N, C-alpha and C positions, 0 to 999 in steps of 0.2 A: 298324466305322466308324460305320454307322448306329446302332448301339446307344450309341456315345460322344456322337454327335450328339444322340440322344434324351435321354440323361442330361444332357447339357448343358443342353438347352432346358427339360427339366423343372426342373432346378436354377435356371435363369433365371427361369422361372414362378414357382416358390417364393420365390425372392429379391425379386422384383418384388411378389408378393404380401404377403410379410413387411414389405417396406419400406412398402408402401402401408398396411398394416394399423397399423404403428407410427406413421407419418405422420398417418394418420387418427385413431388412438387419441390422439395427441399433441395434435392441434388440438381434438379432442372434449373432452379432459379439461382443457386449459388455458382453453379457450373458456368452459366451465362455471364455472371459478373467477373469470373476468372480470377487472375491473381491480384486484380485491384483490391479485393477485400483483405488481402494481407498486408498491403501497403501500411506502413505506420502512420502517415498522414497523407490525405488526399493531394493531388496536384491541383491547386486552385489558381485561375487567373488573379493577378494582382498588380500593384503599381510597381513603377521602377523610379529610381532617384538618381539624378546627375549631380556630380560634385566638381568643383573647379580645383585648380592644382593645390589650392591650400585646404581642401577637405571641406569646404562649404557648399551646401546645397544650393544649386542654381535652378533646378528644374524638377518638376514631378510629372512622369508619364503615366497617365492613366491607363490601366489595362482594360480588358474587356469587361471587368467588374471592378469597382473603386474599392480596393482592399489591400490591407497589408498583414501579413500573417506573423503571429508571435507564439512563442512557447507557453506553456501552462503558467510558469512563475511570472510571466510578463503579463497575465491577465488581471492580476491584483488580488487582494484579499476578499472582496466583496462581490464582484461580478459573477464568479462561478456559483456562489451560494445564492445570489439572487435569481440566476436562470433556473437553478434546480428547484428552488422554491415556487416559482411560478410556471415552470414548464413541466416538470417530472419530479414530483417529492419523493417518489420511491425509486429514484434513479439509482441509488447504490445498492437496491435490493434485487431488482428483476434481472432476467437473463437477456435483455434486449427488448423485449416486449412483455406487456402486462395482461395475462389471461383475464384478470379481472375488468380491466379497462375495455379489452376487446369484447368480452362477453357483454359487458354493460352497453357497449356501443351497439352489438348486434341486436340485443333485446330492444333498444330504442328504434333500430332501424326496422324491426319487425312491427313493432306498435305504430310506427309512423307509415309503414308501407313504403318506406324511402330510405336512402342512405344519409344519415345525418350525422352521426357520431363518428368521430375518428379514432379516439382513444389512443393516439400515438405518443410514445416515449421520445425522449431525446434522441436515443439511437435510431428509432424508426425515421424521426424526422431528418436525421442526418444521411441516413442510407436513401431516403426518398430523393434528397437533393443531390446526392452522388451518383446513384446507380440507376434511377428510374427516369426514363425519358421525360423532357418538359411537358410534352402534350398529353402524357398519361398521369402526371401527378395529380391532377384535378378529379381522376376517376376513382371513386371510392367503393367499386365492386368488391364483392368477397375475394375474388381471385387477385385483385391488385392489393388488397390488404394482406392477404395470406402471402403473397410475394414479399411484401415489405416486412412481414415478420419473420419469414424465412431469412432474408438478408440481414436483418438486425441480429438475430441469434447466431448467424456465422460471423458477423462482424464482432460480436462480444466475445466470441471464442479466442480472436486472435488479438484483441486490444484490451488495455486496461481501461478503468473508468476515467481516469484522468487523461489518457489519450483521446477517448471518445469526446469528453467535454471539450477539450482543447480543439479538436477538429470541428466540433459543433459551433463553438463559439467564434471561430475563424471562418465559418462557411455561410451563416445565415445572414439575411438582410435586415438591417436596423432602421431602414427609412433615411430619408434625406440623401439618398444615393450612396448610402455606406453599407459596405458588405464587411462583416466581421467586426469583432468588439473593438479592436485597435483603431480601426477607421472611425467607428461610431464614436468613440471616445474623443478623438481628434476633431470630428466634425461637430460634435455637440458642446463639447466642454474645452476644446483646445489643448488637451493633455492626453498622455498615454493611458491605457487601461490600468496599468498598475498604480496610477496617481489618483485615480477616482476615489472620492469619498463614498461612505455608505449611501448617501442621499443620491448622489449622481449615478452609481451602479444600480441602484433600484430603479431610476428613471430609465436608464438605457435598457434594462430587462423589460420594463413596461412596454418599449416601444416595439417589441416583437408582435405585439397585438395591433395591427393597422396603424402604423405610426403616423400616417398622415391625417388620421382622426384628431390628434392632439394639438393640431395647429389652430391658431386664431388669426385670422386675416393674414394667413400664409406665414405667420410666425409661430414659434414655440414659446418665446419670451411671454410670461403672464398667463399662459394657457390654463385655465382652471382644470381641463380634462387631464392635461400632462400631470398636474400636482395630485390629483385624485388617484390616477392609475399609479403614479409612484408610491403614493401611501398605502394602496392595496398591497402592493409587492413587499413593502416593509412589514406589513401585518403578517403576510404569509411566511416571511422570514422569521418573524417572532414566534409564530405558532409552530413552526418547524424546529426552532430550537437554535437556529443560526445566530440570532442576536437577542439581546435581553429586551425587556420591556423599556428600560431607561434609554437603550441605543435607539430604539424605534421612535420614541417621543423626540429626542433630539434631532434625528434625521428628518422627521417630519416637520419640524420647526425651522429646518434650513431651507431657505429660498432656492429656487432652481435659476442659476445664471447661465444661460447659454451664450455662447460666442457667435459673433457674425461669421460669415463665410470667410475663409482666408483669402488674402489678396493673390491675385494672379501672378505667376512667375515674372520676374524682371524681363521685359522685352528686350532689354540691351543685350541679352545673350542669345537671342534669336539667330542671327547669322551664324553664329559659332556652332549652335545646336544642330543646325542642318547637317554639318559635317559629321557631328556625333552619331546622330541617328543613322546615317548612311553607314558609318563604320561598324555599328552595332548590327545591323542587318547583314553587312558583308560577312562579318566573323561568326555571327551566331545564327544567322538564318532570317528568312523575310518576316517570319511570325514572332521573333524573339521579344519585341517591345509589346505585342499584343498579349502574349503569355505572361510577361512580366517577372516581377520578382528580382530584378536586376539593381545592382549598385554600381553605376558607371562612373569611374574616375577619369577625370580629362586633364588635358594640358593647359587649359586657358588659364592665363593670368587675368584675375578679375579687374584689376586696376587698368591693365592695358587695354582690356575689352572696353571697359567704360571710356577710357580716353579716346580710343579709335572711333567709337560711336560718337562722343561729344564733339571731337575735333572736325569730323565730317559735317555734323550739323552747324558748328561755328563757322566754318570756312565757306561753306555752300549755303549761305543763309538768305538768298534773295529769291523772290518768287520764280524768276525765269532761270535760275541757276540749273546746271547740269547736275546729274548724280556723281557720286564718288564711292569708291570701295577701297578698303584696306584690307591686306593680309600681311601678317606678321609670323615669321618663323624663326626658331631658335636654331642656329646653324649647326651647333654641336650635337643635336639629336634628331632634328627634324620637327620637333614638337610645335605645333600650331598654337601660338600664344594669344592671338586675336584675329577676328575677322569681322569687317563692318561693311555695310553697304547693301541695301534691299531696294527693290522696285516692285511694290506690291508684294506678292509672294515669290518673287524671283530673287535668288541669291547672286548678287553681282560679283562677290568676292570668289565664289566658288564656280559659278556656271557662265558667267559672261565671257564670251569668246571674243575679244577685240583685237584689232590690229596693234602690234606692239611699236611700230615705227622704229626710230632709232635706238630704243632701249633693247632691240635685239642684237645690236652690233656687238656688245661683249661676248656673245657667243662665237661670232667670227673671230674675234681677238682669241678666245680660248682656243679654238681650233688652231690658230696659228701658233700659239705657245705650245700645244701638245707636238708641234713639229719643230719646236726650239726656234721659231722664227722671233727675232728680236723686235721688240716694240719700236726700236730706233731705225727700222728698216724704212726707207724712203720710197714714196709712190709720188706720181704726178697727179694732182687734183685739177682735172678738167672735165667739161661735160663730155659724155660719152654716147656713141651711136654704135652699138655692137651688134654685127650680124648674128642672128640667131633663129634657127628652125625656118629658114626662108624669109624671114622678116628682120626686124632689128628690134633691140632693146635699147631704149634710150634712158639714160639716167643723168640726173642733174642735181647740184646742191640747192639748197634753199636760195631763193632769189637768184639763182643760176650764177652764184659766186664761184670763180675758179681761183684756186689757192696756188697752184703751181706745185713745185717740190715741197713735200710735206711728210713728216714721219708719222708711224702708225699711232703713237701716243699723242701727237699733236692733232692728227685727224680724228681721234676719238674726243678729244676736247672740243673740237670745232664741230663735231658731228658731221663729218664730211662723207656724204654718200657714195661719191665716185671712187674714192680710195678703198671702201670696203666692199664694194662690188669687185673691184679688181681682185682684192685680196682673197675673197671668198672663191672666185674662179680659179685662182692660183693654186688655192689648197685643194680644190676639188668640192663641189657643192654638196656631194653626199657626205664628206667629211664634216662639213659645217653642220649639216643636218643631224648626223649622228652625235656630235659633240653637244648640241642643243638638246637631244633627248637623253643623253647620258647626264646632263646637268639637272634634268627635272622637267623639260617641256614634254608633256604628255600629248598635247594637241597634234593634229596631222600637220606635218611640215612637208613641202615639196622641195627637190633640189633645183630650184629655179635661181636666176640670178637676183631677182627681186626679193628673194627670201633673206638676203644678206642686209638689207635695209628694212625688214619687218614687213615685207609684203607678203603674208601667209594665206593659206587657203581658208581657214576658219578663225584665225586669231587664237589668243592665249587668254588664261584667266589670271587674275591677279595673284591667286595662290601659286600658280604655276611659276610666275615669274619671281615671286618672293623665294619659293623653294630653290629655283635654278640659281638666283644671286646668292643664296645661302651657301652654295658650293664654294664660292669664292673665299666667303668668311670662315668657312670650315676648313681652310688649308687644302681644298682640292677634292674632298670627300662629300659626295652626295649622298644625304639620307632622305628617304621618303618622307614627306610630310604627313603627320598623323594628329589625331585629336583625342584618341582614347588611350589612356595608359593601362588600365585593367578594368576587368568587370568581374564582379562577384555575382553569384546567385544565391539569394536567401530566401529560405522557406521555413516557416515555423521556428524561426531563431537560428537554424543551421545555415552556415555560409560555406559555399564551395567556390573555388576559382573556376571561372568560366572562360576568361580570356586574359593574356598578359602579353602586352606588346614587346616584341623583341627587337632590341636595337640593332640594326645593321647599317652597313654603309658601303658605298662603291667608290674606289678611288677613280676619279675623272682626271685630275691634274695633279702633278706633283706639288709639294708644299711650295717650292720656289716658283713653279708656274703660276700657282694661285697668288702668290705674294707679288709677282710681276704684274698680273692682271689687276690686282688692288691698286698698285701704284699708278698704273694707267688711269683708273677710274678716280683715284684721288685727285689726278690732275684735272679731271672734269668738273670736281667740286671746287677746287682752289682757283683755276684759272679758265675753265671751259663754260660750257652752256649752263652749268648748274650755279655759275657765279654771277650771271647777269643780274639778278635781283636778290640773291641771298648770299650770306657768309655763313653756310652751314656749320662750320667748326665753331664759330662764336654762337650761333643760335641754340645749337643742342649742347654745347659745352664739352665736345670730344670730336676726334676725327672720324669722318666717315667717308664713304667711296659710293658712287652711283652714276646713273645715267639718265638723261632725259629722253622722252620720245613723243613724238608728234606725227600724226598721220596726215595724208592729203585732205585738203579742205577743212583741216582742223577738227576732224570728227572725233579723234581720240588723242587723249593727252596722259603721259605717263611720267612718274618719277619712281624709279627703283633703286633703292640704296640700302646700305648696311654698315653697321658697325661691328666689331669683333664679336658681339653677342647676340644682335638682332638684325634680321634682314626684312625689310618691309617694302612692298610694292604699293603704289597708289595709282589708280586709275580715275580719271574724269571724262565724262562724256554723257550723252544722252542714250538712255537704253533703247528707245524706241527708233530703230533704224539709223541711217547715216545722216545725221543732222549736225550741220556745221556749227561750231561754237564761236560765232562771230558776233561782236557787239554784246557780250554776255559779261555780267558782273562788273561793269564799268571798264572792261578791256576791249580794245578793238578785236583781238583774237585770243583764244585760250590755246595756250601750248604748254610743253613740258616744264617751261622755266617759271610760269606763274602759279596758277591754281594748284596744279599737282605739287609743286615744291612748297607753296604756302601750307598745304594740308600735311605734307611730310614732315616739314620742319616743325610745326606746331605739335604735332602728335609724337614725333620722336624725342622732342624736348622733354615732353611729359613722361614719355615711356622710360627714359634713361635718366631722369632726375634722382640723385641721390646714390646712384650706382657708381662703381669705381671706374675711373677714366682708364681705358686700356687703348694701346697703340697696336697698329698693325705690324706684323713682322716685316723685315726688309728683304728684298730679293737679291739674289746673286746673278748680275747681268751676264757674267762670264759664261754662264750655261747656254745662252742664246747666241745666234748667228744672224748676221746681216744678210737679207736676201741681195743677191746680185741684181743690180738694176736691169741687167739683161734678162732676168728671169721674169720680171714683172712684165705684164701684157702691155702692148703698145696702146696707150690710152686714146690714141687718135684712130686706130683701125680695129681693134677689139680682140687682139690675140695672135698667137703665132699662126700665120697662114689663115687668119679670120676664122678659125674653128675653135671649138671647146673639147675639152677632154670627154672621153666616152662615158664617164661616170655621172655625167649630168642628163636629166630628162628633159628633152625639148618642150618649149612652151607651146602650147596648142595654137597660139595667134600672138600676133605682135604686141608687146606689152610697152607701155609708156609709163615710167614712174618719175615722180618728182616728189619726194618726200621731205617735209620739214624736219629740222633737228630735234 
């Protein structure tokens, strides 16, 4: 009797100890997983997708894992049934783990004196992937499997079977780089999971078992092993009552037709996508694209983008030709409609910083108009030698032409350097710099006399120039250029707004001042440097305004112009260093009047084809005043008393500039 009592007490102690161990382990493991166990669905890395302004996909951005998550009803009729049949036939009965399978696995381990059987349910496989560290998943020790069972039981308490199956089918790896059922269906059969036939769903379910083993000469098509495994899954589905015997026979008779890998994204959008990726990271964080799940809706006009790239390739088509870049902005909102130009991995439209030459002069004009200076104000065009910071600043026109008395609008049409340097100094160089910044130039600009004719510290990008000129077309309101309209975050079929571009603008010029600037730049097109080899109004079928620009030694050549609806900047040059464009493309020199205008004309003719023809608004000249000739600086001596206003920053050394038109 005493012995029986001893045995009973000993058994009780062991039972209490075991229960305490189980309970303590359960609390420890579930507490370590924290609130993540209660999340309806796990946060999984997945792919993101980019769409053009018309809503068509233009790019897929792979996440850390190639996956797209979907909700349960998007998994289709057959795939969940196939997964349950092959992975966990008692899925709808157990509480997250199967005592029978764990016991059977433990018995096999004891017999083999090794860890061999897993006995894992779908829930256990899910929590292993979600909550157990990668390096520990291959460890099949008792405590690791006990941890897995505890987590599975806790997970089942806060999730329905449908939610568990949805999470599992979106998490697991199906081979061929595909994570989750939706990506697997796209990769293997080129369709969504909900569109899978019974035969296709059974095949995908079979790939959970070492998918690479089903390939033959690297291909799945015609692999006997793939068909054999598919047929096994169909038998299990029949045995479990998911399908009838007739359905099984029909599905087995269906050949497996796998699709080839999808084509790569169209590279024509690559220059624009650089801008998109930067904006996504800026607005959502540096790791937003890696985490994925984004639907990014952009501003790009697909036809304009294709025309920009095609026009660049068609115009700059000789072996020794320089590179080119195009940036197009919609003035009414700042939306970037097209970006073209790459040099290797370098984005010329976004990142190239090149000297703008005379295409900077409209910003000097804008500064004058802000002071209500009339474009009919007269200056004397003559080579200048101006005392500056203990030295001299020398400026001359192209080929040292001296035009004598000339109005500002005439000086713009002729691209007269000497007049715009005088005007900039009269206005105050810091005022000119501030005007350029207000209009959209973000690169560093110094208040030097050379700035007036495009001699900048680091240069400007084509996008900056297109954005700044768009201010004229927008009636004097500058809107920051942008490429992303909105971003949605999608996970398991749920869509949440992550970002929405807010349209804002800053008035830089009055509507009348902007109209006056446009009239001056219309003169460049009709009778000035832009008319040397082109009749743009005829070529693009509508009025436009713009300005040419060429730098010393023909290193950079520009044409920046706009219609009421589009502003486009074209740059032509060699990306690698200061290489002169002499004897190139059959031309003695490349300047703003030839190759850049050839490219701008061709592209804009296509970009505006079929669109309504709009004219620019007229200006009211009575608002402006003529500068008194006595207010203009003495072009022979360099200013009142040979000094400059206090708001200019002295040059560090003598500068000598001779900039082409």
